[in-house]
Every structure is written in C-alpha cells, then in structure tokens.
C-alpha positions as CSV (number, residue, x, y, z in Angstrom):
1,X,0.0,0.0,0.0
2,X,1.3,3.4,-1.1
3,X,-0.3,6.8,-0.6
4,X,-0.3,9.2,-3.5
5,X,0.0,12.9,-3.1
6,X,-1.3,15.2,-5.9
7,X,0.2,18.6,-5.5
8,X,1.1,21.7,-7.5
9,X,4.5,22.5,-8.9
10,X,3.9,26.2,-9.4
11,X,1.7,29.0,-8.0
12,X,-1.5,27.0,-8.0
13,X,-4.1,26.7,-10.8
14,X,-2.2,23.8,-12.4
15,X,-5.1,21.4,-12.8
16,X,-4.8,19.3,-9.6
17,X,-8.6,18.9,-9.5
18,X,-8.8,17.2,-12.8
19,X,-5.9,14.8,-11.9
20,X,-7.5,14.0,-8.6
21,X,-10.8,13.3,-10.2
22,X,-9.1,11.1,-12.7
23,X,-7.0,9.1,-10.2
24,X,-10.0,8.8,-7.8
25,X,-11.4,6.1,-10.0
26,X,-9.1,3.7,-8.2
27,X,-9.1,5.4,-4.8
28,X,-10.8,4.3,-1.6
29,X,-10.1,7.7,0.1
30,X,-9.4,11.3,-1.2
31,X,-8.1,13.5,1.5
32,X,-7.8,17.3,1.6
33,X,-4.9,18.0,3.9
34,X,-4.3,21.8,4.0
35,X,-5.7,25.1,2.9
36,X,-9.3,26.2,2.9
37,X,-11.9,27.6,0.6
38,X,-9.6,30.3,-0.7
39,X,-8.9,28.6,-4.0
40,X,-10.7,26.2,-6.3
41,X,-10.4,23.1,-8.5
42,X,-12.3,23.0,-11.8
43,X,-13.6,19.6,-12.8
44,X,-15.4,18.5,-15.9
45,X,-16.8,15.0,-16.1
46,X,-20.0,13.2,-17.0
47,X,-22.0,15.2,-14.4
48,X,-21.0,18.6,-15.9
49,X,-18.6,21.3,-15.0
50,X,-17.9,22.0,-11.3
51,X,-15.8,24.4,-9.2
52,X,-14.8,22.8,-5.8
53,X,-13.3,24.8,-3.1
54,X,-13.4,22.7,0.0
55,X,-14.8,19.4,-1.0
56,X,-12.2,16.8,-2.1
57,X,-12.2,16.1,-5.8
58,X,-13.2,12.5,-5.3
59,X,-16.8,13.4,-4.6
60,X,-17.9,12.3,-8.1
61,X,-16.9,8.7,-7.3
62,X,-19.5,6.9,-5.2
63,X,-17.1,4.3,-3.9
64,X,-14.6,6.9,-2.6
65,X,-14.6,8.3,0.9
66,X,-13.8,12.0,0.8
67,X,-12.0,13.3,3.9
68,X,-11.5,16.8,5.3
69,X,-8.3,16.3,7.3
70,X,-7.2,18.0,10.5
71,X,-4.9,20.4,8.6
72,X,-7.8,22.1,6.7
73,X,-9.2,25.5,7.4
74,X,-12.9,24.4,7.6
75,X,-15.5,26.9,6.6
76,X,-18.6,24.9,7.5
77,X,-21.2,26.9,5.6
78,X,-19.1,26.8,2.5
79,X,-18.5,23.0,2.8
80,X,-22.2,22.3,3.3
81,X,-23.2,24.7,0.6
82,X,-20.9,23.0,-1.9
83,X,-22.3,19.6,-1.0
84,X,-25.9,20.9,-1.4
85,X,-25.1,22.3,-4.9
86,X,-23.7,19.0,-6.0
87,X,-26.9,17.2,-5.0
88,X,-29.0,19.8,-6.7
89,X,-27.2,19.1,-9.9
90,X,-27.8,15.4,-9.7
91,X,-24.5,14.2,-8.3
92,X,-25.1,11.2,-6.1
93,X,-24.6,11.7,-2.3
94,X,-20.8,11.6,-1.8
95,X,-19.3,9.9,1.1
96,X,-17.9,12.7,3.3
97,X,-16.0,12.6,6.5
98,X,-14.7,15.6,8.5
99,X,-12.0,15.4,11.1
100,X,-13.0,16.3,14.6
101,X,-9.6,17.9,14.9
102,X,-10.0,20.2,12.0
103,X,-10.2,23.9,13.0
104,X,-13.1,26.1,12.0
105,X,-13.0,29.4,10.0
106,X,-15.0,31.8,12.1
107,X,-16.8,35.0,11.0
108,X,-14.2,37.2,12.6
109,X,-11.4,35.6,10.6
110,X,-13.1,36.8,7.4
111,X,-13.7,40.2,8.8
112,X,-10.1,40.7,9.9
113,X,-9.0,39.5,6.4
114,X,-11.1,42.2,4.8
115,X,-10.0,44.9,7.2
116,X,-6.3,44.2,6.9
117,X,-6.3,44.0,3.1
118,X,-8.2,47.4,3.1
119,X,-5.6,48.9,5.5
120,X,-2.7,47.7,3.4
121,X,-4.1,49.3,0.3
122,X,-1.6,49.0,-2.6
123,X,0.7,46.9,-0.3
124,X,-2.1,44.2,-0.1
125,X,-1.2,40.5,-0.7
126,X,-4.2,39.8,-3.0
127,X,-6.1,37.8,-0.4
128,X,-9.4,36.2,-1.4
129,X,-10.7,37.5,1.9
130,X,-11.7,34.0,2.9
131,X,-10.2,34.4,6.4
132,X,-7.3,32.1,5.8
133,X,-4.3,34.1,7.2
134,X,-6.2,35.1,10.4
135,X,-7.4,31.5,10.8
136,X,-3.9,30.1,10.7
137,X,-2.6,32.9,12.9
138,X,-5.1,31.8,15.5
139,X,-4.3,28.2,15.0
140,X,-0.6,28.7,15.8
141,X,-1.5,31.2,18.6
142,X,-3.5,28.3,20.0
143,X,-6.7,30.2,20.2
144,X,-8.6,28.4,17.4
145,X,-11.8,26.4,17.6
146,X,-11.7,22.7,16.7
147,X,-14.7,20.9,15.3
148,X,-14.9,18.8,18.5
149,X,-15.3,22.1,20.5
150,X,-18.5,22.8,18.7
151,X,-20.2,20.0,20.6
152,X,-19.1,21.3,24.0
153,X,-21.2,24.5,24.5
154,X,-19.3,25.8,27.5
155,X,-15.9,25.0,26.1
156,X,-16.9,26.7,22.8
157,X,-18.0,29.9,24.6
158,X,-14.8,30.0,26.5
159,X,-12.7,29.5,23.4
160,X,-14.4,32.3,21.6
161,X,-14.1,34.7,24.6
162,X,-10.4,34.0,24.9
163,X,-9.8,34.6,21.2
164,X,-11.9,37.8,21.2
165,X,-10.2,39.4,24.2
166,X,-7.2,40.7,22.1
167,X,-9.2,40.9,18.8
168,X,-11.6,43.4,20.1
169,X,-8.8,45.7,21.1
170,X,-7.5,45.5,17.5
171,X,-11.0,46.1,16.1
172,X,-11.6,49.2,18.2
173,X,-8.1,50.7,18.2
174,X,-6.6,49.7,14.8
175,X,-9.6,49.4,12.6
176,X,-12.2,51.7,14.3
177,X,-14.7,48.9,14.3
178,X,-17.3,47.7,16.9
179,X,-16.2,44.9,19.2
180,X,-17.6,41.4,18.7
181,X,-19.7,39.6,21.4
182,X,-18.8,35.9,21.7
183,X,-22.4,35.1,22.8
184,X,-23.7,36.5,19.5
185,X,-21.7,34.0,17.6
186,X,-23.0,31.0,19.5
187,X,-26.4,30.3,17.8
188,X,-25.1,30.1,14.3
189,X,-22.1,27.9,15.3
190,X,-24.3,25.5,17.2
191,X,-26.7,25.3,14.3
192,X,-23.7,24.6,12.0
193,X,-22.4,22.0,14.3
194,X,-25.8,20.2,14.2
195,X,-25.8,20.1,10.4
196,X,-22.2,19.0,10.3
197,X,-22.5,16.3,12.9
198,X,-23.3,13.3,10.6
199,X,-20.0,13.7,8.8
200,X,-17.7,14.2,11.8
201,X,-15.4,11.5,13.0
202,X,-11.8,10.7,13.9
203,X,-10.4,10.7,10.4
204,X,-6.9,9.8,11.6
205,X,-8.2,6.5,12.9
206,X,-10.4,6.1,9.8
207,X,-7.3,6.4,7.5
208,X,-5.2,4.2,9.8
209,X,-7.8,1.4,9.5
210,X,-7.9,1.9,5.7
211,X,-4.1,1.6,5.5
212,X,-4.2,-1.6,7.5
213,X,-6.5,-3.2,4.9
214,X,-4.4,-1.9,2.0
215,X,-6.7,1.0,0.9
216,X,-5.7,3.2,-2.0
217,X,-5.4,6.8,-0.6
218,X,-5.0,10.1,-2.5
219,X,-3.9,13.3,-0.7
220,X,-5.1,16.4,-2.5
221,X,-3.2,19.6,-2.1
222,X,-4.3,23.2,-2.6
223,X,-2.3,25.9,-4.5
224,X,1.3,25.0,-5.4
225,X,4.9,24.8,-4.2
226,X,5.6,28.5,-4.9
227,X,2.9,29.5,-2.5
228,X,4.4,27.5,0.4
229,X,5.2,29.9,3.3
230,X,8.7,28.3,3.8
231,X,9.8,27.5,0.3
232,X,7.7,29.8,-1.9
233,X,7.7,33.4,-2.9
234,X,7.3,34.8,0.6
235,X,5.5,36.9,1.7
236,X,3.2,36.4,-1.3
237,X,2.3,32.9,-0.1
238,X,-0.6,31.1,1.5
239,X,-0.7,30.4,5.2
240,X,-0.3,26.6,5.2
241,X,2.3,24.3,3.7
242,X,1.4,23.3,0.2
243,X,4.0,20.6,0.0
244,X,3.5,16.8,-0.2
245,X,5.6,16.5,2.9
246,X,2.9,18.3,4.9
247,X,0.4,15.8,3.6
248,X,1.4,13.4,6.4
249,X,0.7,16.0,9.0
250,X,-2.4,17.6,7.5
251,X,-4.0,14.2,6.7
252,X,-2.8,12.3,9.7
253,X,-0.8,9.5,8.0
254,X,2.7,8.3,8.5
255,X,5.3,10.3,6.5
256,X,6.9,7.1,5.1
257,X,3.6,6.0,3.7
258,X,3.6,8.6,0.9
259,X,5.4,6.8,-1.8
260,X,4.1,8.5,-5.0
261,X,4.0,12.3,-5.5
262,X,2.4,13.6,-8.7
263,X,3.4,17.2,-9.3
264,X,1.0,19.0,-11.6
265,X,2.2,21.8,-13.9
266,X,0.8,23.5,-16.9
267,X,2.5,23.7,-20.3
268,X,2.6,27.5,-19.7
269,X,2.5,29.5,-16.5
270,X,-0.4,31.1,-14.7
271,X,-1.4,32.4,-11.3
272,X,-3.9,34.4,-9.3
273,X,-2.5,36.7,-6.7
274,X,0.4,39.1,-6.2
275,X,4.2,38.4,-6.1
276,X,7.1,37.9,-8.5
277,X,6.2,36.1,-11.7
278,X,9.3,36.1,-14.0
279,X,7.7,35.0,-17.3
280,X,4.6,37.2,-17.0
281,X,3.1,38.5,-20.3
282,X,1.1,41.6,-20.8
283,X,-1.0,43.2,-23.5
284,X,-2.5,41.4,-26.4
285,X,0.0,38.5,-26.1
286,X,-1.2,37.8,-22.5
287,X,-4.9,38.3,-23.4
288,X,-4.7,35.8,-26.3
289,X,-3.1,33.1,-24.0
290,X,-5.6,33.9,-21.2
291,X,-8.6,33.6,-23.6
292,X,-7.5,30.3,-24.9
293,X,-6.5,28.8,-21.6
294,X,-8.5,25.9,-20.2
295,X,-12.3,25.4,-20.7
296,X,-13.3,29.0,-20.0
297,X,-10.1,30.9,-20.1
298,X,-7.6,31.7,-17.4
299,X,-9.8,33.2,-14.7
300,X,-9.6,32.4,-11.0
301,X,-12.0,29.7,-9.9
302,X,-12.6,31.4,-6.5
303,X,-12.4,35.1,-7.5
304,X,-13.1,35.3,-11.2
305,X,-10.1,37.5,-11.5
306,X,-8.1,37.3,-14.7
307,X,-5.1,35.1,-14.0
308,X,-1.6,36.4,-14.7
309,X,-0.2,34.3,-17.5
310,X,3.3,33.7,-19.0
311,X,5.4,31.2,-20.9
312,X,6.5,27.9,-19.3
313,X,9.1,28.6,-16.5
314,X,11.5,25.6,-16.3
315,X,13.4,27.2,-13.4
316,X,10.4,27.6,-11.2
317,X,8.9,24.3,-12.2
318,X,12.1,22.3,-11.6
319,X,12.4,23.9,-8.2
320,X,8.7,23.2,-7.4
321,X,9.1,19.5,-8.4
322,X,12.2,19.3,-6.2
323,X,10.6,20.7,-3.0
324,X,7.5,18.6,-3.6
325,X,9.7,15.5,-3.8
326,X,7.9,14.7,-7.1
327,X,8.2,11.1,-8.4
328,X,6.3,12.1,-11.6
329,X,4.8,15.1,-13.4
330,X,1.3,15.5,-14.8
331,X,1.6,18.1,-17.6
332,X,-1.7,19.9,-18.3
333,X,-3.2,22.3,-20.9
334,X,-0.7,21.5,-23.6
335,X,-3.5,21.7,-26.1
336,X,-3.8,25.4,-25.4
337,X,-0.5,26.1,-27.1
338,X,-1.7,24.7,-30.5
339,X,-2.2,28.2,-31.9
340,X,1.5,29.2,-31.9
341,X,4.1,28.9,-34.6
342,X,6.9,29.1,-32.1
343,X,6.7,28.7,-28.3
344,X,9.0,30.6,-26.0
345,X,10.1,28.7,-22.8
346,X,12.1,30.1,-20.0
347,X,15.2,27.9,-19.5
348,X,17.2,30.2,-17.2
349,X,17.0,33.4,-15.1
350,X,19.4,36.2,-15.5
351,X,20.3,37.8,-12.2
352,X,22.9,40.5,-11.9
353,X,24.3,39.6,-15.3
354,X,24.6,35.9,-14.6
355,X,22.4,33.0,-15.9
356,X,21.2,30.5,-13.4
357,X,18.9,27.5,-13.4
358,X,18.4,27.7,-9.7
359,X,15.2,29.3,-8.2
360,X,16.3,32.1,-5.8
361,X,14.8,33.4,-2.6
362,X,12.4,36.3,-2.9
363,X,14.9,39.1,-2.4
364,X,16.9,38.0,-5.5
365,X,13.8,36.8,-7.4
366,X,12.6,40.4,-7.8
367,X,15.7,41.1,-10.0
368,X,15.4,38.0,-12.1
369,X,14.8,38.3,-15.9
370,X,13.7,35.4,-18.1
371,X,16.2,33.9,-20.6
372,X,14.0,32.4,-23.3
373,X,14.6,29.5,-25.7
374,X,12.2,28.9,-28.6
375,X,10.6,25.6,-29.5
376,X,8.6,24.9,-32.7
377,X,4.8,24.9,-32.4
378,X,2.5,22.3,-33.9
379,X,-0.3,24.5,-35.1
380,X,-3.1,22.0,-34.8
381,X,-5.8,20.6,-32.4
382,X,-4.5,17.7,-30.3
383,X,-7.5,17.4,-27.9
384,X,-8.7,14.2,-29.6
385,X,-5.4,12.4,-29.3
386,X,-5.0,9.6,-26.6
387,X,-1.6,8.2,-27.4
388,X,1.8,9.9,-27.0
389,X,3.1,8.5,-30.2
390,X,0.2,10.0,-32.1
391,X,1.0,13.6,-31.0
392,X,2.7,15.8,-33.6
393,X,6.4,15.6,-33.4
394,X,6.7,19.2,-32.1
395,X,4.2,18.5,-29.3
396,X,6.2,15.3,-28.3
397,X,9.4,17.4,-28.3
398,X,7.7,20.0,-26.1
399,X,6.8,17.3,-23.5
400,X,10.3,15.8,-23.6
401,X,11.8,19.3,-23.1
402,X,9.8,19.8,-20.0
403,X,10.8,16.3,-18.8
404,X,14.5,16.9,-19.4
405,X,14.5,20.4,-17.7
406,X,12.6,19.2,-14.6
407,X,14.5,15.9,-14.3
408,X,11.3,14.1,-13.5
409,X,9.3,11.7,-15.8
410,X,6.1,12.9,-17.2
411,X,3.5,10.2,-16.5
412,X,0.4,12.0,-17.8
413,X,-0.3,14.7,-20.4
414,X,-3.6,16.4,-20.4
415,X,-4.9,17.5,-23.8
416,X,-8.2,19.1,-22.8
417,X,-10.4,19.9,-19.8
418,X,-12.5,16.7,-19.9
419,X,-11.8,13.7,-17.6
420,X,-11.0,11.5,-20.6
421,X,-8.7,14.0,-22.4
422,X,-5.5,12.5,-21.1
423,X,-2.5,10.6,-22.4
424,X,-1.0,8.2,-20.0
425,X,2.7,7.4,-20.4
426,X,3.1,5.2,-17.3
C-alpha cells in the first residue's frame, strides 16, 4: 500500500482537481490535507462542470470516501453549501468525513482578512478575503476552535471569549470597528455543528484502518509549491504548507507511507495573486493566451479575477518539483498552445548579469529576468489524441523538453479539460 499525493509544482491553478478526479477512479479515500476555501479546483466530467473549493475532488466517485483532514481550514457553511449544490445538480450523495480535529474558520477571521487588506491598500497581498491568514494565525497562537469544540457548549463559549479578548482591542483601536460579542456567535455555530454532525469522525483513525487493509489513498493539495510559506515566494504565499511532505501532518498518516508524489504543472505559467512572476506576459499576447487557456479561459475559480499568464518557466517548475519530492509530473493544458508557430520557454533566469537554473529566494527573485529559448509549435488541435506516439512531433518534443529540464518523468499529459482527455505514459 502506497499513498499518492497530488500537488502543485507552481503557483496553483495547475489542474490538480482534474488529476485527482481522474485518479480517484481507483481510490478508496481522497483527503484534503491543507488550505481552505480560498482557491478552487475546476472539474469537468459526465455530471458537468464544477468548481470545488473545500470538497475533495473524489466526490464524483460513489465508492470513494472524501475526507477533510485536520490540517484544513474548515468553513462549515461553504462546505455544506458545496455539497448541497452537487446534490441539486444530480451528483449522487458523496461519502464525506470531516476530522473532529479540523479547526473552524470563524466569521471574525473573514472580517479581519477584509479589514487588513483594506488597511494595506496598494501593499495588499491579493487575499481572497476567505479568512485564511487570520485563521492560521489563531491556530498557531493556540486560540482556534476545533470541530470537536462545537459539541461542548461551555468550552466553545470560553474558546471564543479567549480569542476575542485581544481581537476586540484591535477592532476598536486599529480598525475603528465595533467589538464582537462571543455570545452573539453561538447560535449560528451551534446550528452549523448540528448540520455537520453526521460527517464528523476521527479521520486519523479512519485512514489508519484503511491503511491496515491496503486501501488506496490520495492526498489532494491546494495551491502550489511556490505559495508555500517556507519554500515559496514569501511573503506572497498562502498560510499553510502546500508541500506533499505536509500531507502526512495535514491528513494524519505516517510520512513514510507517501510513496508517490504527482506534481501537476501547466504547459505554460499562470497564477492568481500578487508576487514575483518572472515570465509574465502583458498586453495582447497575454490576453490571447488567457482567452485560450482551459475550458473557459484563465480566470480564478474562486475570485473570477483574470489570471496572470506567462510562458513555461523551467526554473520555477524544476524547483517546485524538487521541493515537492515529485516522483512524476502531470503536464496539463498543452493543447492550449496549439495556436502558436513558435513557443517561448524560460530555461534560465538572468540575475545580476549571470544566468542561473536555480530558483532564488524572494529578495533575489525580484531582480530575475527570463532567458528564453524557442521551441517549434505544432499548429493543430490535439485534444482528440490519446496516445503519446500520435501527437505531432513538435508536441512530443515539447513534452520531452519539460521532462528533461525538470529531471522528473512525465507520466500524464492532459490535452483538454475533460476527464478522458489525457495521455498516460506510465
């Protein structure tokens, strides 16, 4: 039994949802292990097109148990709302389990997120205002609320009061806002707890039992390696580790059990949010790539904001695969590039007059300039192809270029947004 982690090699938006949905066909469990509802996974299958934010991407497989692990920032209303919308659209009731150790995104987390982004003005980090940074700050300050606390009324009240003691000072003195009364939060939280109760369990024990019987387990990551707070483009990162190594912690499985790590990357670059982005395009060139990207163009699943786009960045992707500990790559959206006669790819960065293939820390990254190579385009539609050997020679060479530069085998090539639009090489 080996656990597979599906994670992003870049800034997020790589196509992890599609890959998880695909691999979930053979999975007994799909586990979200970090992050919250601040990003999204777009999935297209026989049921239609869906944007998932908190639900694991195995929810379309009736045999698969979908787990919200203890490392997730749980927005209860958002989770239950997503589930309800699936049922309304005819998706069979998914098997859903929520860790009793997961911590809850509270209304004041979102409020502080909004207030701080407004206070920062043009120095803002591009937050989705989902409360994620304030949530994780509380988690590590040890003033958060776990799911299990929701079922102990006196404990819940005391946890809220303890958290709000300092927060109300900030609300009044820094932001000029009214204080929040802990008691006023109780009715909605207790109602949420009642609705969530059928799904709550000790998911660590659940997965341990599954491992003992040889279950196939997928760990689904959110965002990508370059948004990791330790190894990414700090401070323009998310607030939880996006790396496969954190999957053991956030899911509650032994570290040694993660034997396969699929790093997902696009055949070009894209991201939502602020921070250094070396190969970024602008003007008509960017708009053309953005318009053609994916099923409905390159727009954020969560925000609807136009994604920043650029040519493939071999320096950033190689680094992302390395810190993820990737055993293989899933290359997505290669079909999008079929309109180009020639395709620029960034093979190196120039920093202070010197070329490097190493991805630098943020202070140096701000000075990096892309050094481009040019590969021939294939100028045709490849979305119907299901065999690597049937791809045009130029498309095969593009895949092999990415494989060589990253030093990791490419096991899957996605040639369209649909579940079946894939070429499996291993």
